[in-house]
MMTF fields as JSON, N, C-alpha, C and O atoms, coordinates in Angstrom:
{
  "mmtfVersion": "1.0.0",
  "mmtfProducer": "UNKNOWN",
  "numBonds": 439,
  "numAtoms": 440,
  "numGroups": 110,
  "numChains": 1,
  "numModels": 1,
  "chainsPerModel": [1],
  "groupsPerChain": [110],
  "chainIdList": ["A"],
  "bondAtomList": [4, 2, 8, 6, 12, 10, 16, 14, 20, 18, 24, 22, 28, 26, 32, 30, 36, 34, 40, 38, 44, 42, 48, 46, 52, 50, 56, 54, 60, 58, 64, 62, 68, 66, 72, 70, 76, 74, 80, 78, 84, 82, 88, 86, 92, 90, 96, 94, 100, 98, 104, 102, 108, 106, 112, 110, 116, 114, 120, 118, 124, 122, 128, 126, 132, 130, 136, 134, 140, 138, 144, 142, 148, 146, 152, 150, 156, 154, 160, 158, 164, 162, 168, 166, 172, 170, 176, 174, 180, 178, 184, 182, 188, 186, 192, 190, 196, 194, 200, 198, 204, 202, 208, 206, 212, 210, 216, 214, 220, 218, 224, 222, 228, 226, 232, 230, 236, 234, 240, 238, 244, 242, 248, 246, 252, 250, 256, 254, 260, 258, 264, 262, 268, 266, 272, 270, 276, 274, 280, 278, 284, 282, 288, 286, 292, 290, 296, 294, 300, 298, 304, 302, 308, 306, 312, 310, 316, 314, 320, 318, 324, 322, 328, 326, 332, 330, 336, 334, 340, 338, 344, 342, 348, 346, 352, 350, 356, 354, 360, 358, 364, 362, 368, 366, 372, 370, 376, 374, 380, 378, 384, 382, 388, 386, 392, 390, 396, 394, 400, 398, 404, 402, 408, 406, 412, 410, 416, 414, 420, 418, 424, 422, 428, 426, 432, 430, 436, 434],
  "bondOrderList": [1, 1, 1, 1, 1, 1, 1, 1, 1, 1, 1, 1, 1, 1, 1, 1, 1, 1, 1, 1, 1, 1, 1, 1, 1, 1, 1, 1, 1, 1, 1, 1, 1, 1, 1, 1, 1, 1, 1, 1, 1, 1, 1, 1, 1, 1, 1, 1, 1, 1, 1, 1, 1, 1, 1, 1, 1, 1, 1, 1, 1, 1, 1, 1, 1, 1, 1, 1, 1, 1, 1, 1, 1, 1, 1, 1, 1, 1, 1, 1, 1, 1, 1, 1, 1, 1, 1, 1, 1, 1, 1, 1, 1, 1, 1, 1, 1, 1, 1, 1, 1, 1, 1, 1, 1, 1, 1, 1, 1],
  "groupList": [{"groupName": "UNK", "atomNameList": ["N", "CA", "C", "O"], "elementList": ["N", "C", "C", "O"], "formalChargeList": [0, 0, 0, 0], "bondAtomList": [1, 0, 2, 1, 3, 2], "bondOrderList": [1, 1, 2], "singleLetterCode": "X", "chemCompType": "L-PEPTIDE LINKING"}],
  "groupTypeList": [0, 0, 0, 0, 0, 0, 0, 0, 0, 0, 0, 0, 0, 0, 0, 0, 0, 0, 0, 0, 0, 0, 0, 0, 0, 0, 0, 0, 0, 0, 0, 0, 0, 0, 0, 0, 0, 0, 0, 0, 0, 0, 0, 0, 0, 0, 0, 0, 0, 0, 0, 0, 0, 0, 0, 0, 0, 0, 0, 0, 0, 0, 0, 0, 0, 0, 0, 0, 0, 0, 0, 0, 0, 0, 0, 0, 0, 0, 0, 0, 0, 0, 0, 0, 0, 0, 0, 0, 0, 0, 0, 0, 0, 0, 0, 0, 0, 0, 0, 0, 0, 0, 0, 0, 0, 0, 0, 0, 0, 0],
  "groupIdList": [1, 2, 3, 4, 5, 6, 7, 8, 9, 10, 11, 12, 13, 14, 15, 16, 17, 18, 19, 20, 21, 22, 23, 24, 25, 26, 27, 28, 29, 30, 31, 32, 33, 34, 35, 36, 37, 38, 39, 40, 41, 42, 43, 44, 45, 46, 47, 48, 49, 50, 51, 52, 53, 54, 55, 56, 57, 58, 59, 60, 61, 62, 63, 64, 65, 66, 67, 68, 69, 70, 71, 72, 73, 74, 75, 76, 77, 78, 79, 80, 81, 82, 83, 84, 85, 86, 87, 88, 89, 90, 91, 92, 93, 94, 95, 96, 97, 98, 99, 100, 101, 102, 103, 104, 105, 106, 107, 108, 109, 110],
  "secStructList": [7, 3, 3, 3, 3, 3, 6, 6, 3, 3, 3, 3, 3, 3, 3, 3, 3, 3, 1, 7, 7, 7, 6, 6, 7, 6, 6, 7, 7, 3, 3, 3, 3, 3, 3, 3, 3, 7, 4, 4, 4, 6, 6, 6, 6, 2, 2, 2, 2, 2, 2, 2, 2, 2, 2, 2, 2, 2, 2, 2, 2, 2, 1, 7, 7, 7, 3, 3, 3, 3, 3, 3, 1, 1, 7, 2, 2, 2, 2, 2, 2, 2, 2, 2, 6, 6, 7, 3, 3, 3, 3, 3, 3, 3, 3, 3, 3, 6, 6, 3, 3, 3, 3, 3, 3, 3, 3, 3, 3, 7],
  "xCoordList": [7.859, 6.58, 6.834, 7.905, 5.905, 5.835, 4.56, 3.506, 4.594, 3.318, 3.083, 3.976, 1.899, 1.257, 0.587, -0.205, 1.002, 0.37, -0.298, -0.001, -1.095, -1.485, -2.168, -3.139, -1.538, -1.566, -1.455, -2.3, -0.288, 0.23, -0.489, -0.074, -1.643, -2.474, -2.017, -1.585, -2.048, -2.016, -2.947, -4.116, -2.842, -3.989, -3.731, -4.645, -2.613, -2.317, -1.118, -0.37, -0.902, 0.436, 0.62, -0.316, 1.909, 1.987, 3.088, 4.084, 2.983, 3.865, 4.495, 3.791, 5.701, 6.274, 6.985, 7.457, 6.94, 7.668, 8.616, 8.233, 10.03, 11.037, 11.505, 11.637, 11.733, 12.181, 10.753, 10.791, 9.91, 8.462, 8.393, 8.049, 8.551, 8.264, 6.798, 6.019, 6.36, 5.134, 5.26, 5.93, 4.629, 4.974, 4.041, 4.175, 3.139, 2.42, 3.025, 2.54, 4.034, 4.738, 6.326, 6.863, 6.907, 8.302, 9.355, 10.508, 9.023, 9.731, 10.19, 11.193, 9.464, 9.533, 9.601, 8.772, 10.395, 10.418, 10.113, 10.612, 9.312, 9.025, 7.449, 6.967, 6.719, 5.345, 4.786, 5.012, 4.071, 3.354, 2.322, 1.3, 2.323, 1.459, 0.038, -1.129, 0.487, -0.857, -0.58, 0.521, -1.581, -1.584, -2.981, -3.882, -3.167, -4.236, -4.38, -3.447, -5.334, -5.52, -6.928, -7.924, -6.952, -8.24, -9.165, -8.797, -10.532, -11.529, -11.455, -11.511, -11.354, -11.383, -10.029, -9.949, -9.041, -7.938, -7.762, -6.78, -8.721, -8.639, -8.936, -9.627, -8.418, -8.564, -7.646, -7.562, -6.813, -5.974, -4.414, -3.603, -4.095, -2.822, -2.025, -0.866, -2.562, -1.804, -1.294, -0.128, -2.332, -2.037, -1.089, -0.374, -1.05, 0.054, 1.333, 2.356, 1.483, 2.737, 3.267, 4.474, 2.354, 2.631, 3.33, 4.339, 2.717, 3.086, 4.365, 5.142, 4.684, 5.833, 7.198, 8.314, 6.877, 8.048, 8.46, 9.634, 7.23, 7.298, 8.2, 8.985, 7.798, 8.664, 10.221, 11.206, 10.212, 11.727, 12.297, 13.322, 11.932, 12.571, 12.798, 13.753, 12.027, 12.141, 13.315, 14.226, 13.362, 14.452, 15.841, 16.865, 15.826, 17.094, 17.584, 18.741, 16.584, 17.211, 17.243, 17.946, 16.677, 16.77, 17.504, 18.062, 17.54, 17.976, 17.024, 17.319, 15.792, 14.691, 13.613, 13.456, 12.646, 11.276, 10.24, 9.07, 10.624, 9.413, 8.743, 9.405, 7.283, 6.707, 5.416, 5.079, 4.866, 3.647, 2.898, 3.492, 1.268, 0.541, -0.514, -0.558, -1.422, -2.974, -4.021, -3.851, -5.119, -6.073, -7.498, -7.765, -8.234, -9.789, -10.35, -10.192, -11.1, -11.553, -12.839, -13.477, -13.324, -14.396, -14.076, -14.824, -12.987, -12.552, -12.196, -11.075, -13.089, -13.042, -12.149, -11.338, -12.585, -11.533, -9.912, -9.077, -9.686, -8.181, -7.64, -6.51, -8.421, -8.154, -8.021, -7.118, -8.843, -8.505, -7.322, -6.725, -7.009, -6.022, -4.623, -3.819, -4.491, -3.234, -3.172, -2.111, -4.376, -4.231, -3.689, -2.738, -4.196, -3.792, -2.458, -1.882, -1.838, -0.367, 0.588, 1.756, 0.005, 0.779, 0.959, 1.601, 0.171, 0.05, -0.71, -1.562, -0.33, -0.998, -1.436, -0.708, -2.539, -3.03, -2.153, -1.946, -1.745, -0.707, -1.65, -1.391, -2.614, -3.404, -4.284, -4.766, -4.608, -5.608, -5.098, -4.462, -5.385, -5.032, -6.353, -7.226, -6.356, -7.586, -7.247, -6.227, -8.057, -7.829, -9.031, -10.204, -8.67, -9.8, -10.071, -9.135, -11.05, -11.429, -12.526, -13.589, -12.367, -13.576, -13.83, -12.943, -15.032, -15.502, -15.374, -15.351, -15.277, -15.48, -14.09, -13.071, -14.215, -13.056, -13.309, -14.2, -12.413, -12.451, -11.401, -10.217, -11.652, -10.884, -10.075, -10.667, -8.717, -7.749, -7.178, -6.884, -7.024, -6.266, -4.719, -4.427, -3.688, -2.413, -1.847, -1.827, -1.369, -1.037, 0.518, 1.05, 1.077, 2.735, 3.136, 2.409, 4.209, 4.637, 6.138, 6.645, 7.02, 8.245, 8.677, 9.872],
  "yCoordList": [-6.98, -6.867, -5.828, -5.812, -5.011, -4.171, -4.316, -4.481, -4.257, -4.441, -3.238, -2.435, -3.121, -1.998, -2.843, -3.749, -2.442, -2.922, -2.123, -0.938, -2.352, -1.406, -2.378, -3.102, -2.274, -3.004, -4.558, -5.366, -4.879, -6.06, -6.755, -7.874, -6.214, -6.658, -6.286, -5.14, -7.114, -6.699, -5.605, -5.933, -4.599, -3.694, -3.416, -2.95, -3.626, -3.492, -4.073, -4.722, -3.893, -4.44, -3.789, -3.451, -3.734, -3.565, -4.434, -4.622, -4.953, -5.884, -5.509, -5.053, -5.627, -5.016, -6.268, -7.261, -5.96, -7.218, -6.229, -5.268, -6.593, -6.104, -6.731, -7.954, -6.087, -6.582, -7.058, -8.077, -6.482, -6.44, -5.531, -4.415, -5.555, -4.478, -4.29, -5.212, -3.17, -2.939, -2.25, -1.217, -2.715, -1.858, -0.786, 0.015, -0.618, 0.655, 1.812, 2.931, 1.343, 2.272, 1.97, 1.794, 1.935, 1.621, 2.256, 1.834, 3.299, 4.053, 3.324, 3.715, 2.173, 1.422, 0.028, -0.532, -0.625, -2.026, -2.632, -3.702, -1.952, -2.364, -2.206, -1.109, -3.118, -3.204, -3.147, -4.025, -2.147, -2.392, -3.34, -2.902, -4.518, -5.765, -5.546, -5.739, -5.137, -4.985, -4.053, -4.051, -3.184, -2.416, -2.467, -1.947, -2.866, -3.284, -2.779, -3.094, -2.069, -1.602, -2.002, -1.825, -2.592, -3.102, -1.708, -0.626, -2.201, -1.072, -0.151, 1.068, -0.582, 0.322, 1.283, 2.242, 1.03, 1.854, 2.702, 3.418, 2.581, 3.648, 5.011, 5.267, 5.818, 7.569, 7.877, 9.032, 6.733, 7.086, 7.141, 7.042, 7.338, 7.278, 6.194, 6.324, 5.102, 3.811, 3.483, 3.207, 3.56, 3.506, 4.352, 3.941, 5.763, 6.552, 6.239, 6.546, 5.728, 5.395, 4.119, 3.984, 3.177, 1.855, 2.234, 1.658, 3.201, 3.586, 4.484, 4.44, 5.262, 6.071, 5.035, 5.283, 3.85, 2.94, 2.288, 2.076, 1.893, 1.051, 1.792, 1.244, 3.23, 3.88, 4.084, 4.058, 4.269, 4.353, 3.311, 3.506, 1.863, 0.846, 0.518, -0.182, 0.955, 1.123, 2.069, 1.69, 3.131, 4.141, 3.575, 3.855, 2.845, 2.192, 1.379, 1.428, 0.425, -0.977, -0.591, -1.33, 0.361, 0.645, 1.874, 1.938, 2.862, 4.276, 5.12, 6.192, 4.575, 5.221, 5.384, 4.563, 6.458, 6.212, 5.769, 5.728, 5.412, 4.941, 3.531, 2.541, 3.629, 2.589, 2.317, 3.15, 1.131, 1.033, 0.086, -0.64, 0.084, -0.749, -0.861, -0.088, -1.888, -1.859, -1.72, -2.187, -1.049, -0.916, -1.072, -0.558, -1.852, -2.089, -0.731, 0.118, -0.479, 0.996, 1.123, 2.167, 0.091, 0.248, 0.761, 1.553, 0.351, 0.769, 2.3, 2.623, 3.127, 4.455, 5.125, 6.051, 4.343, 4.929, 4.791, 5.662, 3.637, 3.466, 4.263, 4.744, 4.432, 5.281, 6.68, 7.323, 7.241, 8.447, 8.657, 9.732, 7.622, 7.53, 7.571, 8.499, 6.786, 6.683, 8.226, 8.846, 8.738, 10.152, 11.085, 11.815, 11.116, 11.965, 11.879, 12.873, 10.754, 10.541, 10.534, 10.157, 10.982, 11.478, 10.524, 10.731, 9.362, 8.423, 9.045, 9.911, 8.508, 8.918, 7.658, 6.668, 7.754, 6.737, 6.415, 7.406, 5.474, 5.343, 4.214, 4.075, 3.6, 2.685, 1.921, 2.302, 0.655, -0.242, -1.741, -2.228, -2.297, -3.952, -4.392, -3.774, -5.668, -6.471, -7.776, -8.428, -8.083, -9.291, -10.186, -9.829, -11.201, -12.44, -13.361, -14.104, -13.496, -14.59, -15.121, -14.502, -16.557, -17.332, -16.714, -16.304, -16.727, -15.974, -14.61, -14.042, -13.781, -12.538, -11.47, -11.673, -10.623, -9.741, -8.451, -7.711, -8.168, -6.88, -5.78, -6.11, -4.746, -3.577, -2.88, -2.432, -2.76, -2.097, -0.911, -0.857, 0.103, 1.082, 0.834, 0.431, 1.12, 0.979, 2.331, 3.244, 2.388, 3.832, 3.672, 2.637, 4.814, 5.051, 6.24, 7.232, 6.261, 7.28, 7.522, 6.401, 8.396, 8.596, 9.495, 9.73],
  "zCoordList": [6.876, 7.335, 8.428, 9.034, 8.666, 9.772, 10.542, 9.928, 12.034, 12.732, 13.496, 13.766, 13.835, 14.848, 15.917, 15.654, 17.29, 18.477, 19.238, 19.088, 20.002, 21.079, 22.291, 22.076, 23.504, 24.399, 24.146, 24.531, 23.441, 23.095, 22.038, 21.738, 21.332, 20.536, 19.086, 18.962, 17.915, 16.825, 16.346, 16.549, 15.866, 15.076, 13.748, 13.069, 13.244, 11.777, 11.263, 11.995, 10.122, 9.659, 8.01, 7.286, 7.708, 6.231, 5.701, 6.4, 4.562, 3.829, 2.632, 1.732, 2.474, 1.3, 0.571, 1.123, -0.86, -1.834, -2.514, -3.182, -2.254, -3.141, -4.374, -4.417, -5.247, -6.483, -7.388, -8.078, -7.33, -7.745, -8.941, -8.55, -10.032, -11.032, -11.421, -11.18, -12.003, -12.348, -13.454, -13.456, -14.586, -15.87, -15.916, -16.842, -15.111, -15.149, -14.099, -13.932, -13.531, -12.736, -12.605, -11.511, -13.643, -13.75, -13.039, -13.117, -12.309, -11.404, -10.234, -9.637, -9.807, -8.678, -8.742, -9.46, -8.156, -8.063, -6.708, -6.359, -5.977, -4.681, -4.546, -4.826, -4.182, -3.842, -2.51, -1.677, -2.291, -0.884, -1.028, -1.556, -0.696, -1.058, -0.044, -0.384, 1.138, 2.089, 3.133, 3.684, 3.48, 4.607, 5.174, 4.517, 5.977, 6.943, 8.346, 9.085, 8.873, 10.006, 10.47, 9.769, 11.782, 11.989, 12.359, 12.816, 11.964, 11.992, 13.39, 13.231, 14.511, 15.761, 15.667, 16.435, 14.782, 14.884, 13.677, 13.481, 12.926, 11.587, 12.037, 13.023, 11.319, 11.808, 12.903, 13.321, 13.496, 14.625, 14.456, 15.377, 12.949, 12.598, 12.357, 11.965, 12.563, 12.487, 10.959, 10.677, 10.068, 8.836, 8.186, 7.272, 8.716, 8.273, 9.024, 8.411, 10.141, 10.804, 10.102, 9.898, 9.733, 8.947, 7.545, 7.137, 6.903, 5.57, 5.717, 4.763, 6.735, 6.862, 7.139, 6.683, 7.965, 8.218, 7.06, 6.76, 6.25, 5.116, 3.843, 3.069, 3.916, 2.985, 3.482, 2.745, 4.739, 5.17, 4.835, 4.184, 5.099, 4.792, 3.394, 3.057, 2.636, 1.013, 0.79, 0.054, 1.299, 1.149, 1.578, 0.955, 2.561, 3.207, 2.355, 1.937, 1.974, 1.145, -0.25, -0.939, -0.852, -2.378, -2.749, -3.845, -1.9, -2.099, -2.772, -3.3, -2.74, -3.557, -2.773, -1.869, -2.941, -2.216, -3.08, -2.699, -4.301, -5.064, -4.525, -4.215, -4.472, -4.16, -5.304, -6.144, -5.151, -6.183, -5.307, -4.51, -5.479, -4.828, -5.866, -6.823, -5.663, -6.31, -5.201, -4.075, -5.586, -4.537, -5.406, -6.492, -4.667, -5.326, -5.468, -4.59, -6.721, -6.997, -6.245, -6.378, -5.403, -4.686, -3.415, -2.842, -2.922, -1.528, -1.288, -0.894, -1.513, -1.389, -0.254, -0.293, 0.721, 1.984, 1.678, 1.924, 1.148, 0.957, -0.199, -0.122, -1.309, -2.099, -1.785, -2.32, -0.951, -0.42, 0.541, 0.588, 1.288, 2.166, 1.13, 1.231, 0.424, -0.723, -1.309, -1.378, -1.701, -2.618, -1.467, -1.745, -0.255, 0.768, 1.089, 1.533, 0.917, 1.267, -0.006, 0.08, -1.206, -2.427, -3.685, -4.715, -3.287, -4.398, -5.443, -5.241, -6.759, -7.753, -8.807, -8.882, -9.524, -10.142, -11.508, -12.209, -11.86, -12.973, -14.109, -15.305, -13.452, -14.451, -13.776, -12.709, -14.385, -14.028, -14.024, -14.959, -13.077, -13.048, -12.674, -12.063, -13.184, -12.748, -11.856, -12.081, -10.943, -9.931, -10.185, -10.074, -10.483, -10.678, -9.697, -9.399, -9.153, -8.396, -8.598, -8.634, -8.782, -9.454, -10.929, -11.677, -11.159, -12.44, -12.187, -13.278, -11.238, -11.159, -11.258, -10.598, -11.95, -12.165, -11.676, -12.091, -10.68, -9.876, -10.297, -10.227, -10.645, -11.076, -9.991, -9.009, -10.114, -9.294, -9.931, -11.125, -9.027, -9.602, -9.197, -8.072, -10.254, -9.684, -9.421, -10.246, -8.149, -7.739, -7.35, -6.949, -7.538, -7.232, -6.649, -6.717, -6.08, -5.368, -5.633, -5.673, -5.82, -5.696, -4.593, -4.42]
}
């Protein structure tokens, strides 16, 4: 887990899961489980910095830059962020919460 702080306060974090394979992106076995930035700090480079640190950790630990994640298809800002950083869509996964199914893109980068 990586955290971003401003004036001693948590403003964002990134969480990785190593050894997590994804059949829709077999090039990677590391998942970016969460990348979260508090609203007042979006568009300030915090997410990009967290993603950079996460990718450096993946490279250091696995020797590869490959990483995958899922993102809700309705989260257009997140989809655009990952696209800007070179992630490509490799398929669709579904998240079920109660009786509702939510469509997610599976994204990957090498």
